[in-house]
N, CA, C and O atoms as a DFTB+ gen file, in Angstrom:
628 C
 N C O
     1  1      -3.050      14.681     -14.944
     2  2      -3.614      15.974     -15.274
     3  2      -4.629      16.323     -14.194
     4  3      -5.470      15.500     -13.834
     5  1      -4.548      17.528     -13.688
     6  2      -5.490      17.955     -12.664
     7  2      -6.874      18.103     -13.261
     8  3      -7.041      18.180     -14.478
     9  1      -7.850      18.140     -12.396
    10  2      -9.223      18.312     -12.862
    11  2      -9.370      19.643     -13.601
    12  3     -10.133      19.737     -14.562
    13  1      -8.650      20.659     -13.162
    14  2      -8.719      21.968     -13.810
    15  2      -8.219      21.854     -15.249
    16  3      -8.892      22.293     -16.182
    17  1      -7.050      21.269     -15.420
    18  2      -6.485      21.116     -16.764
    19  2      -7.365      20.226     -17.629
    20  3      -7.524      20.480     -18.823
    21  1      -7.933      19.191     -17.037
    22  2      -8.784      18.272     -17.780
    23  2     -10.036      18.978     -18.308
    24  3     -10.387      18.828     -19.478
    25  1     -10.700      19.740     -17.455
    26  2     -11.925      20.434     -17.864
    27  2     -11.620      21.482     -18.930
    28  3     -12.363      21.621     -19.902
    29  1     -10.545      22.204     -18.748
    30  2     -10.172      23.217     -19.735
    31  2      -9.823      22.562     -21.070
    32  3     -10.247      23.035     -22.124
    33  1      -9.053      21.476     -21.025
    34  2      -8.666      20.786     -22.265
    35  2      -9.886      20.247     -23.003
    36  3      -9.956      20.330     -24.229
    37  1     -10.837      19.698     -22.270
    38  2     -12.053      19.184     -22.909
    39  2     -12.811      20.301     -23.624
    40  3     -13.253      20.132     -24.760
    41  1     -12.957      21.430     -22.957
    42  2     -13.667      22.554     -23.564
    43  2     -12.905      23.093     -24.765
    44  3     -13.503      23.431     -25.787
    45  1     -11.593      23.172     -24.642
    46  2     -10.786      23.692     -25.739
    47  2     -10.873      22.780     -26.964
    48  3     -10.981      23.259     -28.093
    49  1     -10.823      21.454     -26.734
    50  2     -10.943      20.512     -27.864
    51  2     -12.291      20.665     -28.566
    52  3     -12.403      20.472     -29.777
    53  1     -13.314      21.017     -27.780
    54  2     -14.645      21.218     -28.366
    55  2     -14.811      22.638     -28.901
    56  3     -15.867      22.993     -29.424
    57  1     -13.766      23.439     -28.767
    58  2     -13.759      24.817     -29.271
    59  2     -14.925      25.627     -28.694
    60  3     -15.691      26.265     -29.416
    61  1     -15.026      25.571     -27.339
    62  2     -16.112      26.286     -26.675
    63  2     -15.661      26.758     -25.303
    64  3     -14.635      26.318     -24.783
    65  1     -16.436      27.652     -24.732
    66  2     -16.207      28.080     -23.361
    67  2     -16.678      26.983     -22.411
    68  3     -17.421      26.081     -22.798
    69  1     -16.232      27.080     -21.164
    70  2     -16.696      26.131     -20.153
    71  2     -18.193      26.305     -19.944
    72  3     -18.696      27.427     -19.896
    73  1     -18.901      25.181     -19.820
    74  2     -20.327      25.203     -19.560
    75  2     -20.605      25.275     -18.069
    76  3     -19.689      25.177     -17.254
    77  1     -21.856      25.445     -17.719
    78  2     -22.225      25.586     -16.299
    79  2     -21.904      24.330     -15.501
    80  3     -21.493      24.429     -14.344
    81  1     -22.080      23.157     -16.087
    82  2     -21.752      21.915     -15.370
    83  2     -20.253      21.842     -15.080
    84  3     -19.841      21.413     -14.002
    85  1     -19.449      22.260     -16.043
    86  2     -17.996      22.239     -15.844
    87  2     -17.573      23.276     -14.813
    88  3     -16.698      23.019     -13.986
    89  1     -18.188      24.433     -14.864
    90  2     -17.873      25.465     -13.872
    91  2     -18.275      25.012     -12.471
    92  3     -17.570      25.290     -11.500
    93  1     -19.396      24.321     -12.364
    94  2     -19.819      23.776     -11.066
    95  2     -18.822      22.725     -10.585
    96  3     -18.488      22.672      -9.401
    97  1     -18.354      21.897     -11.503
    98  2     -17.357      20.880     -11.158
    99  2     -16.085      21.545     -10.625
   100  3     -15.518      21.097      -9.628
   101  1     -15.644      22.606     -11.286
   102  2     -14.458      23.329     -10.821
   103  2     -14.721      24.001      -9.473
   104  3     -13.858      23.988      -8.595
   105  1     -15.900      24.584      -9.307
   106  2     -16.234      25.233      -8.035
   107  2     -16.188      24.222      -6.894
   108  3     -15.654      24.515      -5.824
   109  1     -16.743      23.040      -7.117
   110  2     -16.697      21.982      -6.102
   111  2     -15.259      21.606      -5.775
   112  3     -14.906      21.412      -4.612
   113  1     -14.435      21.505      -6.810
   114  2     -13.023      21.176      -6.596
   115  2     -12.346      22.261      -5.765
   116  3     -11.612      21.955      -4.826
   117  1     -12.586      23.520      -6.101
   118  2     -11.979      24.623      -5.354
   119  2     -12.517      24.693      -3.926
   120  3     -11.779      25.037      -3.002
   121  1     -13.784      24.372      -3.741
   122  2     -14.351      24.376      -2.393
   123  2     -13.680      23.340      -1.501
   124  3     -13.587      23.530      -0.289
   125  1     -13.216      22.250      -2.091
   126  2     -12.530      21.188      -1.339
   127  2     -11.031      21.440      -1.195
   128  3     -10.329      20.614      -0.611
   129  1     -10.528      22.548      -1.707
   130  2      -9.075      22.747      -1.749
   131  2      -8.438      22.738      -0.371
   132  3      -7.351      22.185      -0.204
   133  1      -9.082      23.334       0.616
   134  2      -8.516      23.324       1.963
   135  2      -8.409      21.920       2.517
   136  3      -7.421      21.572       3.163
   137  1      -9.421      21.119       2.264
   138  2      -9.410      19.727       2.717
   139  2      -8.342      18.936       1.978
   140  3      -7.658      18.104       2.575
   141  1      -8.196      19.190       0.687
   142  2      -7.173      18.497      -0.107
   143  2      -5.771      18.819       0.409
   144  3      -4.938      17.930       0.586
   145  1      -5.530      20.105       0.644
   146  2      -4.218      20.516       1.160
   147  2      -3.953      19.914       2.529
   148  3      -2.855      19.425       2.796
   149  1      -4.945      19.950       3.387
   150  2      -4.792      19.401       4.724
   151  2      -4.512      17.895       4.679
   152  3      -3.650      17.397       5.403
   153  1      -5.242      17.179       3.827
   154  2      -5.024      15.734       3.701
   155  2      -3.607      15.436       3.215
   156  3      -2.930      14.559       3.752
   157  1      -3.169      16.168       2.201
   158  2      -1.814      15.947       1.669
   159  2      -0.758      16.255       2.726
   160  3       0.229      15.530       2.855
   161  1      -0.967      17.325       3.476
   162  2      -0.011      17.675       4.528
   163  2       0.027      16.608       5.620
   164  3       1.100      16.259       6.112
   165  1      -1.127      16.096       5.995
   166  2      -1.164      15.051       7.039
   167  2      -0.518      13.758       6.553
   168  3       0.194      13.095       7.308
   169  1      -0.764      13.399       5.298
   170  2      -0.121      12.195       4.769
   171  2       1.393      12.352       4.758
   172  3       2.120      11.418       5.099
   173  1       1.868      13.525       4.368
   174  2       3.317      13.774       4.350
   175  2       3.891      13.759       5.764
   176  3       4.917      13.127       6.015
   177  1       3.233      14.451       6.678
   178  2       3.735      14.553       8.052
   179  2       3.698      13.222       8.794
   180  3       4.486      12.994       9.712
   181  1       2.787      12.351       8.396
   182  2       2.614      11.076       9.092
   183  2       3.075       9.872       8.280
   184  3       2.763       8.733       8.628
   185  1       3.814      10.114       7.205
   186  2       4.242       9.012       6.341
   187  2       4.963       7.921       7.132
   188  3       4.638       6.742       6.988
   189  1       5.919       8.291       7.951
   190  2       6.685       7.287       8.692
   191  2       5.789       6.505       9.636
   192  3       5.891       5.282       9.731
   193  1       4.910       7.215      10.335
   194  2       3.978       6.549      11.249
   195  2       3.079       5.589      10.480
   196  3       2.861       4.459      10.918
   197  1       2.557       6.028       9.338
   198  2       1.672       5.186       8.535
   199  2       2.412       3.931       8.079
   200  3       1.876       2.825       8.153
   201  1       3.630       4.106       7.614
   202  2       4.418       2.964       7.133
   203  2       4.763       2.026       8.284
   204  3       4.605       0.812       8.158
   205  1       5.227       2.568       9.394
   206  2       5.629       1.707      10.515
   207  2       4.436       0.968      11.119
   208  3       4.502      -0.241      11.340
   209  1       3.358       1.683      11.383
   210  2       2.181       1.030      11.954
   211  2       1.523       0.104      10.938
   212  3       1.043      -0.972      11.295
   213  1       1.500       0.516       9.680
   214  2       0.958      -0.357       8.637
   215  2       1.762      -1.636       8.519
   216  3       1.195      -2.715       8.350
   217  1       3.084      -1.523       8.608
   218  2       3.941      -2.711       8.555
   219  2       3.668      -3.631       9.734
   220  3       3.595      -4.848       9.565
   221  1       3.519      -3.070      10.913
   222  2       3.228      -3.884      12.100
   223  2       1.905      -4.638      11.935
   224  3       1.807      -5.818      12.273
   225  1       0.899      -3.949      11.415
   226  2      -0.398      -4.607      11.183
   227  2      -0.264      -5.712      10.134
   228  3      -0.834      -6.794      10.276
   229  1       0.495      -5.419       9.088
   230  2       0.709      -6.413       8.031
   231  2       1.438      -7.627       8.588
   232  3       1.021      -8.760       8.348
   233  1       2.521      -7.409       9.329
   234  2       3.302      -8.521       9.869
   235  2       2.505      -9.339      10.879
   236  3       2.732     -10.542      11.006
   237  1       1.582      -8.717      11.596
   238  2       0.741      -9.460      12.529
   239  2      -0.139     -10.464      11.780
   240  3      -0.470     -11.526      12.307
   241  1      -0.512     -10.118      10.549
   242  2      -1.359     -10.992       9.741
   243  2      -0.559     -11.894       8.806
   244  3      -1.032     -12.954       8.396
   245  1       0.645     -11.467       8.478
   246  2       1.475     -12.185       7.505
   247  2       2.931     -12.133       7.989
   248  3       3.746     -11.406       7.421
   249  1       3.256     -12.892       9.025
   250  2       4.593     -12.762       9.632
   251  2       5.744     -13.286       8.778
   252  3       6.871     -12.811       8.918
   253  1       5.491     -14.244       7.905
   254  2       6.559     -14.849       7.108
   255  2       6.640     -14.181       5.746
   256  3       6.134     -14.691       4.747
   257  1       7.288     -13.031       5.735
   258  2       7.423     -12.258       4.505
   259  2       8.826     -11.650       4.474
   260  3       9.407     -11.394       5.529
   261  1       9.378     -11.417       3.283
   262  2      10.737     -10.857       3.205
   263  2      10.912      -9.552       3.992
   264  3      11.984      -9.305       4.545
   265  1       9.877      -8.723       4.045
   266  2      10.014      -7.457       4.761
   267  2      10.104      -7.662       6.268
   268  3      10.464      -6.736       6.995
   269  1       9.782      -8.865       6.748
   270  2       9.819      -9.172       8.179
   271  2      10.791     -10.316       8.455
   272  3      10.640     -11.034       9.444
   273  1      11.784     -10.488       7.590
   274  2      12.706     -11.619       7.697
   275  2      13.902     -11.351       8.607
   276  3      14.701     -12.251       8.866
   277  1      14.023     -10.128       9.086
   278  2      15.199      -9.764       9.863
   279  2      16.273      -9.113       9.008
   280  3      17.263      -8.601       9.529
   281  1      16.080      -9.132       7.709
   282  2      17.009      -8.478       6.784
   283  2      16.624      -6.995       6.724
   284  3      15.638      -6.626       6.087
   285  1      17.409      -6.160       7.392
   286  2      17.074      -4.730       7.495
   287  2      16.990      -4.052       6.122
   288  3      16.198      -3.128       5.935
   289  1      17.796      -4.502       5.174
   290  2      17.771      -3.898       3.853
   291  2      16.446      -4.193       3.141
   292  3      15.863      -3.310       2.512
   293  1      15.976      -5.444       3.245
   294  2      14.687      -5.782       2.620
   295  2      13.552      -5.016       3.275
   296  3      12.648      -4.531       2.593
   297  1      13.595      -4.907       4.591
   298  2      12.562      -4.150       5.303
   299  2      12.581      -2.694       4.849
   300  3      11.529      -2.115       4.579
   301  1      13.757      -2.107       4.766
   302  2      13.883      -0.704       4.354
   303  2      13.371      -0.497       2.926
   304  3      12.693       0.492       2.646
   305  1      13.692      -1.425       2.031
   306  2      13.229      -1.294       0.644
   307  2      11.708      -1.388       0.553
   308  3      11.075      -0.612      -0.163
   309  1      11.127      -2.334       1.277
   310  2       9.669      -2.475       1.264
   311  2       9.005      -1.233       1.852
   312  3       8.019      -0.738       1.307
   313  1       9.534      -0.737       2.945
   314  2       8.942       0.433       3.569
   315  2       9.171       1.690       2.732
   316  3       8.342       2.600       2.744
   317  1      10.271       1.745       2.019
   318  2      10.491       2.860       1.087
   319  2       9.395       2.879       0.028
   320  3       8.840       3.933      -0.282
   321  1       9.085       1.701      -0.527
   322  2       8.031       1.601      -1.533
   323  2       6.676       2.003      -0.949
   324  3       5.891       2.687      -1.606
   325  1       6.410       1.587       0.264
   326  2       5.141       1.940       0.900
   327  2       5.027       3.453       1.066
   328  3       3.965       4.030       0.834
   329  1       6.115       4.087       1.465
   330  2       6.119       5.540       1.586
   331  2       5.880       6.212       0.252
   332  3       5.222       7.249       0.177
   333  1       6.415       5.620      -0.798
   334  2       6.229       6.143      -2.144
   335  2       4.756       6.085      -2.540
   336  3       4.244       7.022      -3.154
   337  1       4.074       5.000      -2.196
   338  2       2.652       4.893      -2.511
   339  2       1.825       5.924      -1.730
   340  3       0.856       6.469      -2.259
   341  1       2.193       6.183      -0.513
   342  2       1.492       7.209       0.268
   343  2       1.681       8.568      -0.408
   344  3       0.741       9.357      -0.505
   345  1       2.885       8.830      -0.866
   346  2       3.146      10.094      -1.566
   347  2       2.293      10.190      -2.835
   348  3       1.736      11.250      -3.121
   349  1       2.185       9.102      -3.596
   350  2       1.363       9.112      -4.801
   351  2      -0.108       9.368      -4.467
   352  3      -0.795      10.083      -5.196
   353  1      -0.587       8.789      -3.375
   354  2      -1.967       9.050      -2.952
   355  2      -2.132      10.534      -2.644
   356  3      -3.151      11.131      -2.994
   357  1      -1.141      11.131      -1.995
   358  2      -1.249      12.563      -1.690
   359  2      -1.282      13.396      -2.974
   360  3      -1.993      14.399      -3.042
   361  1      -0.524      12.990      -3.984
   362  2      -0.560      13.695      -5.268
   363  2      -1.952      13.589      -5.896
   364  3      -2.472      14.563      -6.442
   365  1      -2.543      12.406      -5.814
   366  2      -3.893      12.210      -6.361
   367  2      -4.908      13.094      -5.638
   368  3      -5.779      13.695      -6.267
   369  1      -4.789      13.165      -4.324
   370  2      -5.701      14.009      -3.545
   371  2      -5.579      15.454      -4.014
   372  3      -6.588      16.132      -4.207
   373  1      -4.360      15.921      -4.195
   374  2      -4.153      17.299      -4.643
   375  2      -4.665      17.528      -6.059
   376  3      -5.249      18.571      -6.351
   377  1      -4.446      16.554      -6.935
   378  2      -4.867      16.692      -8.332
   379  2      -6.370      16.518      -8.496
   380  3      -6.960      17.024      -9.450
   381  1      -6.982      15.802      -7.567
   382  2      -8.408      15.548      -7.677
   383  2      -8.740      14.416      -8.629
   384  3      -9.889      14.266      -9.046
   385  1      -7.732      13.613      -8.976
   386  2      -7.969      12.445      -9.825
   387  2      -6.806      11.462      -9.686
   388  3      -5.820      11.738      -9.004
   389  1      -6.940      10.321     -10.339
   390  2      -5.947       9.252     -10.190
   391  2      -4.822       9.300     -11.219
   392  3      -4.069       8.335     -11.354
   393  1      -4.701      10.383     -11.927
   394  2      -3.665      10.496     -12.962
   395  2      -2.255      10.197     -12.427
   396  3      -1.494       9.508     -13.106
   397  1      -1.878      10.687     -11.234
   398  2      -0.534      10.331     -10.741
   399  2      -0.323       8.827     -10.596
   400  3       0.776       8.335     -10.853
   401  1      -1.344       8.096     -10.194
   402  2      -1.219       6.636     -10.110
   403  2      -1.159       6.013     -11.497
   404  3      -0.393       5.080     -11.737
   405  1      -1.962       6.532     -12.394
   406  2      -1.972       6.009     -13.756
   407  2      -0.646       6.278     -14.459
   408  3      -0.167       5.451     -15.235
   409  1      -0.056       7.440     -14.182
   410  2       1.201       7.802     -14.833
   411  2       2.341       6.862     -14.470
   412  3       3.224       6.619     -15.293
   413  1       2.338       6.331     -13.254
   414  2       3.425       5.418     -12.885
   415  2       3.220       4.037     -13.475
   416  3       4.139       3.218     -13.498
   417  1       2.015       3.785     -13.949
   418  2       1.747       2.495     -14.564
   419  2       1.597       1.392     -13.545
   420  3       2.499       0.575     -13.358
   421  1       0.456       1.371     -12.888
   422  2       0.223       0.348     -11.865
   423  2       0.348      -1.065     -12.419
   424  3       0.770      -1.974     -11.703
   425  1      -0.012      -1.260     -13.682
   426  2       0.156      -2.589     -14.286
   427  2       1.634      -2.973     -14.321
   428  3       1.998      -4.114     -14.037
   429  1       2.473      -2.007     -14.673
   430  2       3.903      -2.269     -14.693
   431  2       4.461      -2.551     -13.308
   432  3       5.342      -3.394     -13.143
   433  1       3.940      -1.839     -12.314
   434  2       4.386      -2.083     -10.937
   435  2       3.986      -3.493     -10.508
   436  3       4.779      -4.218      -9.909
   437  1       2.763      -3.868     -10.817
   438  2       2.295      -5.209     -10.465
   439  2       3.185      -6.254     -11.137
   440  3       3.584      -7.228     -10.499
   441  1       3.494      -6.060     -12.403
   442  2       4.348      -7.008     -13.124
   443  2       5.743      -7.086     -12.501
   444  3       6.341      -8.160     -12.429
   445  1       6.253      -5.936     -12.053
   446  2       7.571      -5.936     -11.419
   447  2       7.549      -6.786     -10.150
   448  3       8.457      -7.586      -9.923
   449  1       6.515      -6.617      -9.323
   450  2       6.433      -7.400      -8.081
   451  2       6.284      -8.886      -8.392
   452  3       6.858      -9.721      -7.693
   453  1       5.528      -9.224      -9.421
   454  2       5.388     -10.626      -9.820
   455  2       6.750     -11.176     -10.228
   456  3       7.100     -12.294      -9.851
   457  1       7.522     -10.405     -10.994
   458  2       8.845     -10.864     -11.434
   459  2       9.802     -11.037     -10.260
   460  3      10.749     -11.820     -10.337
   461  1       9.557     -10.307      -9.177
   462  2      10.383     -10.438      -7.973
   463  2       9.847     -11.508      -7.018
   464  3      10.358     -11.686      -5.913
   465  1       8.809     -12.214      -7.469
   466  2       8.169     -13.267      -6.670
   467  2       7.542     -12.738      -5.382
   468  3       7.503     -13.438      -4.370
   469  1       7.059     -11.517      -5.425
   470  2       6.337     -10.954      -4.282
   471  2       4.861     -11.306      -4.469
   472  3       4.255     -10.898      -5.459
   473  1       4.280     -12.048      -3.541
   474  2       2.875     -12.424      -3.693
   475  2       1.972     -11.180      -3.707
   476  3       2.038     -10.342      -2.808
   477  1       1.141     -11.079      -4.730
   478  2       0.253      -9.921      -4.852
   479  2      -0.747      -9.856      -3.699
   480  3      -1.188      -8.772      -3.317
   481  1      -1.103     -11.013      -3.149
   482  2      -2.010     -10.989      -1.994
   483  2      -1.350     -10.267      -0.819
   484  3      -2.026      -9.592      -0.043
   485  1      -0.035     -10.409      -0.691
   486  2       0.685      -9.682       0.365
   487  2       0.632      -8.178       0.118
   488  3       0.445      -7.395       1.050
   489  1       0.798      -7.776      -1.150
   490  2       0.752      -6.351      -1.479
   491  2      -0.632      -5.768      -1.197
   492  3      -0.745      -4.665      -0.664
   493  1      -1.669      -6.498      -1.549
   494  2      -3.031      -6.035      -1.258
   495  2      -3.213      -5.846       0.236
   496  3      -3.738      -4.825       0.680
   497  1      -2.782      -6.823       1.004
   498  2      -2.920      -6.747       2.452
   499  2      -2.100      -5.590       3.013
   500  3      -2.575      -4.854       3.878
   501  1      -0.885      -5.428       2.531
   502  2      -0.035      -4.324       2.998
   503  2      -0.685      -2.978       2.688
   504  3      -0.672      -2.080       3.530
   505  1      -1.256      -2.827       1.488
   506  2      -1.922      -1.567       1.118
   507  2      -3.165      -1.337       1.983
   508  3      -3.464      -0.199       2.346
   509  1      -3.887      -2.405       2.310
   510  2      -5.045      -2.265       3.202
   511  2      -4.603      -1.775       4.580
   512  3      -5.260      -0.930       5.188
   513  1      -3.491      -2.311       5.061
   514  2      -2.969      -1.905       6.370
   515  2      -2.536      -0.440       6.346
   516  3      -2.809       0.306       7.287
   517  1      -1.865      -0.029       5.276
   518  2      -1.484       1.383       5.143
   519  2      -2.726       2.269       5.130
   520  3      -2.762       3.315       5.778
   521  1      -3.733       1.844       4.392
   522  2      -4.967       2.627       4.307
   523  2      -5.607       2.766       5.684
   524  3      -6.038       3.856       6.061
   525  1      -5.671       1.679       6.431
   526  2      -6.284       1.727       7.763
   527  2      -5.595       2.761       8.650
   528  3      -6.254       3.563       9.311
   529  1      -4.282       2.733       8.655
   530  2      -3.540       3.682       9.495
   531  2      -3.738       5.103       8.973
   532  3      -3.962       6.028       9.754
   533  1      -3.655       5.277       7.667
   534  2      -3.820       6.609       7.073
   535  2      -5.194       7.187       7.388
   536  3      -5.311       8.372       7.701
   537  1      -6.224       6.369       7.310
   538  2      -7.576       6.861       7.582
   539  2      -7.691       7.341       9.028
   540  3      -8.504       8.212       9.337
   541  1      -6.877       6.771       9.904
   542  2      -6.889       7.172      11.303
   543  2      -6.239       8.519      11.575
   544  3      -6.513       9.136      12.605
   545  1      -5.389       8.984      10.678
   546  2      -4.746      10.290      10.881
   547  2      -5.471      11.404      10.128
   548  3      -5.174      12.584      10.316
   549  1      -6.419      11.023       9.280
   550  2      -7.153      12.003       8.478
   551  2      -8.548      12.237       9.071
   552  3      -9.125      11.358       9.711
   553  1      -9.064      13.430       8.842
   554  2     -10.446      13.707       9.234
   555  2     -11.378      12.907       8.323
   556  3     -10.937      12.327       7.330
   557  1     -12.641      12.882       8.659
   558  2     -13.620      12.172       7.835
   559  2     -13.629      12.709       6.406
   560  3     -13.674      11.941       5.446
   561  1     -13.586      14.031       6.275
   562  2     -13.602      14.646       4.941
   563  2     -12.329      14.325       4.173
   564  3     -12.380      14.021       2.981
   565  1     -11.193      14.390       4.847
   566  2      -9.914      14.087       4.204
   567  2      -9.852      12.619       3.786
   568  3      -9.379      12.286       2.699
   569  1     -10.341      11.747       4.677
   570  2     -10.347      10.312       4.388
   571  2     -11.227      10.005       3.178
   572  3     -10.916       9.112       2.390
   573  1     -12.328      10.748       3.034
   574  2     -13.214      10.546       1.891
   575  2     -12.512      10.892       0.584
   576  3     -12.806      10.300      -0.455
   577  1     -11.589      11.844       0.628
   578  2     -10.833      12.212      -0.571
   579  2      -9.704      11.216      -0.849
   580  3      -9.467      10.872      -2.007
   581  1      -9.013      10.754       0.173
   582  2      -7.848       9.885      -0.003
   583  2      -8.212       8.412      -0.158
   584  3      -7.528       7.678      -0.871
   585  1      -9.268       7.981       0.492
   586  2      -9.633       6.566       0.507
   587  2      -9.751       5.922      -0.869
   588  3      -9.232       4.825      -1.072
   589  1     -10.420       6.574      -1.821
   590  2     -10.556       5.936      -3.139
   591  2      -9.219       5.659      -3.839
   592  3      -9.119       4.715      -4.622
   593  1      -8.210       6.461      -3.568
   594  2      -6.910       6.239      -4.204
   595  2      -6.183       5.062      -3.558
   596  3      -5.491       4.307      -4.241
   597  1      -6.341       4.905      -2.241
   598  2      -5.823       3.695      -1.597
   599  2      -6.549       2.475      -2.159
   600  3      -5.929       1.443      -2.418
   601  1      -7.867       2.596      -2.346
   602  2      -8.649       1.488      -2.908
   603  2      -8.167       1.126      -4.314
   604  3      -8.123      -0.048      -4.679
   605  1      -7.812       2.133      -5.087
   606  2      -7.305       1.879      -6.429
   607  2      -5.993       1.104      -6.374
   608  3      -5.765       0.205      -7.184
   609  1      -5.134       1.450      -5.425
   610  2      -3.886       0.681      -5.243
   611  2      -4.182      -0.750      -4.867
   612  3      -3.574      -1.678      -5.401
   613  1      -5.116      -0.936      -3.947
   614  2      -5.465      -2.287      -3.487
   615  2      -5.983      -3.106      -4.671
   616  3      -5.576      -4.253      -4.855
   617  1      -6.862      -2.531      -5.461
   618  2      -7.407      -3.248      -6.626
   619  2      -6.306      -3.571      -7.645
   620  3      -6.351      -4.611      -8.304
   621  1      -5.332      -2.686      -7.769
   622  2      -4.268      -2.892      -8.758
   623  2      -3.423      -4.119      -8.443
   624  3      -2.875      -4.755      -9.344
   625  1      -3.322      -4.443      -7.163
   626  2      -2.501      -5.603      -6.783
   627  2      -3.372      -6.816      -6.548
   628  3      -2.862      -7.887      -6.220
């Protein structure tokens, strides 16, 4: 749920108009809209670069992993998932909250990787590498909006 929908729903449940604090919260969100759009566009435009460079950084630190085994299908599947996480971060940036990450059920994703015998420490490291590359393509303001969602992914694994 976007911050707009969340604030409106809270006020509606309380059977009242939006208060000044809520209106200020919405104004701040709208003031950041250009930065949010720009960040999402940069993440989308640079997804492949982020995944490829992030993978290279990850493999430099963790060379013995299925995604770096020479099996092109495993590499493609891992990189597909990484691209998916970048897309989810862009959705969070646009929404102004972590609801898109929560909706996919990060606990369920973690459990799936455990069932596939993927070491969670590898996932944390891979997400850190993706974040590093992503922060390099974003402005300081954009990175400030996107960074916490990458951090949430890292903590989840």
